[in-house]
C-alpha positions in Angstrom: -63.7 6.3 -5.1 -60.7 6.6 -2.9 -57.5 7.9 -4.5 -55.6 8.5 -1.4 -54.0 5.0 -1.1 -52.4 5.0 -4.6 -51.2 8.5 -3.9 -49.5 7.5 -0.7 -47.9 4.4 -2.5 -46.5 6.8 -5.2 -45.3 9.2 -2.7 -43.6 6.3 -0.7 -42.0 5.1 -4.1 -40.7 8.5 -4.8 -39.2 8.8 -1.4 -37.7 5.3 -1.6 -36.3 6.1 -4.9 -35.0 9.5 -3.8 -33.2 8.0 -0.9 -31.7 5.1 -2.9 -30.4 7.8 -5.3 -29.0 9.7 -2.5 -27.3 6.7 -1.0 -25.8 6.0 -4.5 -24.6 9.5 -5.0 -23.3 9.9 -1.3 -21.3 6.7 -1.1 -18.6 7.7 -3.6 -18.5 11.2 -2.1 -17.9 9.9 1.4 -15.3 7.5 0.0 -13.5 10.5 -1.6 -13.8 12.5 1.5 -12.2 9.6 3.6 -9.6 9.2 1.1 -8.8 12.8 1.0 -8.7 13.0 4.9 -6.1 10.1 5.0 -4.2 11.6 2.2 -3.9 14.9 4.0 -2.8 13.1 7.1 0.0 11.7 5.0 0.9 14.9 3.2 0.9 16.8 6.6 3.7 14.6 7.8 1.4 12.7 10.4 2.3 9.4 8.7 5.8 10.1 7.7 8.6 11.4 9.9 11.3 13.9 8.7 14.6 12.2 9.1 17.5 14.6 9.2 20.6 14.1 7.3 22.6 12.3 9.9 19.8 9.6 10.7 18.4 9.3 7.3 16.6 6.2 6.4 16.6 4.9 2.9 13.3 4.7 1.1 11.0 1.8 2.0 12.8 0.4 4.9 11.0 -2.8 5.9 11.2 -4.9 9.1 13.6 -7.2 7.4 16.3 -4.6 6.7 19.0 -5.8 9.1 21.6 -3.5 7.8 19.6 -0.4 8.8 20.4 0.8 12.5 16.6 1.9 12.9 15.6 -1.8 12.3 18.7 -3.6 13.7 18.6 -1.9 17.0 15.1 -2.7 17.8 14.3 -4.9 20.7 14.7 -8.5 19.5 11.2 -9.6 20.7 9.7 -6.7 19.1 11.4 -7.2 15.8 10.4 -10.9 15.9 6.8 -10.0 16.4 7.0 -7.3 13.6 8.5 -9.9 11.1 5.6 -12.5 11.9 3.0 -9.9 11.4 4.6 -8.7 8.3 4.8 -12.0 6.7 1.2 -12.6 7.3 0.2 -9.2 6.1 2.1 -9.7 2.9 -0.3 -12.5 2.3 -2.9 -9.8 2.4 -1.0 -7.6 -0.1 0.3 -5.2 2.6 3.8 -4.2 3.2 5.2 -2.8 6.6 7.4 0.1 6.0 9.5 1.3 9.1 9.0 5.2 9.1 10.9 5.3 12.3 12.4 2.7 14.7 15.3 2.8 17.0 16.5 6.4 17.3 19.8 7.7 18.8 19.5 10.1 21.9 20.9 12.8 19.8 18.4 12.5 17.1 15.6 12.2 19.8 16.7 15.5 21.2 16.7 17.1 17.8 13.1 15.8 17.4 12.2 17.3 20.5 13.7 20.7 19.8 11.7 20.6 16.4 8.6 19.8 18.1 9.0 22.6 20.6 9.6 25.1 17.7 6.6 23.6 15.6 4.1 23.5 18.6 5.3 26.5 20.4 5.8 24.9 24.0 7.3 22.0 25.7 4.0 21.0 27.1 2.4 20.8 23.6 5.4 19.2 22.0 5.3 16.5 24.7 2.1 15.2 23.1 4.2 14.1 20.3 7.8 13.7 21.1 9.2 12.2 24.3 12.5 13.0 25.8 15.5 10.8 25.1 15.5 9.5 28.6 11.8 8.3 28.2 11.5 7.7 24.6 10.5 4.0 23.7 12.2 4.7 20.3 15.6 5.4 22.1 15.4 2.2 24.1 14.5 0.3 20.8 10.9 -0.7 22.1 8.9 1.2 19.6 8.2 1.4 15.7 6.3 3.7 13.6 4.7 1.8 10.8 3.3 3.0 7.5 1.9 3.4 5.1 -1.8 3.8 6.2 -2.8 0.4 4.9 0.0 -1.2 7.0 -1.1 0.7 10.1 -4.8 -0.2 9.5 -3.8 -4.0 9.1 -1.9 -3.9 12.4 -4.7 -2.1 14.2 -6.9 -5.1 13.2 -4.5 -7.9 13.6 -1.6 -6.7 15.8 -2.9 -8.0 19.1 -2.3 -11.6 17.8 1.4 -10.8 17.6 1.5 -8.7 20.9 1.7 -5.5 18.8 -0.4 -2.8 20.2 -1.0 0.9 19.5 -0.1 2.9 22.6 -1.4 6.3 21.9 -4.7 7.5 20.2 -3.1 10.3 18.6 -0.3 8.2 16.9 -1.9 5.3 15.1 1.3 4.5 13.5 3.2 4.0 16.9 3.4 0.4 17.9 5.0 -1.4 20.8 5.2 -5.0 22.1 2.6 -6.1 24.7 3.0 -9.9 24.6 -0.1 -10.5 26.9 -2.2 -9.0 24.2 -2.2 -12.3 22.2 -4.3 -13.8 25.1 -6.1 -10.6 26.6 -6.1 -8.0 23.8 -4.1 -4.6 23.8 -4.5 -2.4 26.8 -6.5 0.8 26.5 -4.6 3.4 24.5 -3.4 6.6 26.3 -4.9 9.9 24.5 -1.1 11.0 23.8 2.3 10.6 25.6 1.6 13.0 28.3 -0.9 10.5 29.8 1.6 7.6 29.7 3.3 7.2 33.1 6.6 6.2 31.6 6.8 9.8 30.4 6.6 11.2 33.8 10.0 9.9 34.9 
């Protein structure tokens, strides 16, 4: 009498059951890990920008707040695209919050000084903060959108509105690329130091 076949079947069942149990136990743990990673990005300041007293943004500024200079001074075409996207995102339960839009040259200088202090050199700071003369924020051609859900929504749908992520290290930073509606967003730069506009 051959008992090897039932033994192999039982072993396979045990392995399958063990694997299924591992998947069931691991999935929530992976979810918690991803959530905590995103939360740490948020709490570390990566998803929010420190606004000094002179350029303070009220809480939860949206792309519809015309009385806030950070919104009102954005390029009209960029603002129009943002508002169209925000209306559609709202249908999915997602609200766009402007963490930073237009910036004054003086504020941009302050951000650059703070970045040099934080990162220890102008070269490293340039990965995160442009000079007033090269910043798309100062020209009103860039916006930083939060919270994480809004940036994720734009990452998935922004090209339809011509709204594109420009830098891989800044998933919250969006600029208008109208051709993206037909051809998709261009490849992202690793960080602003790779952007030819920053070399001026």
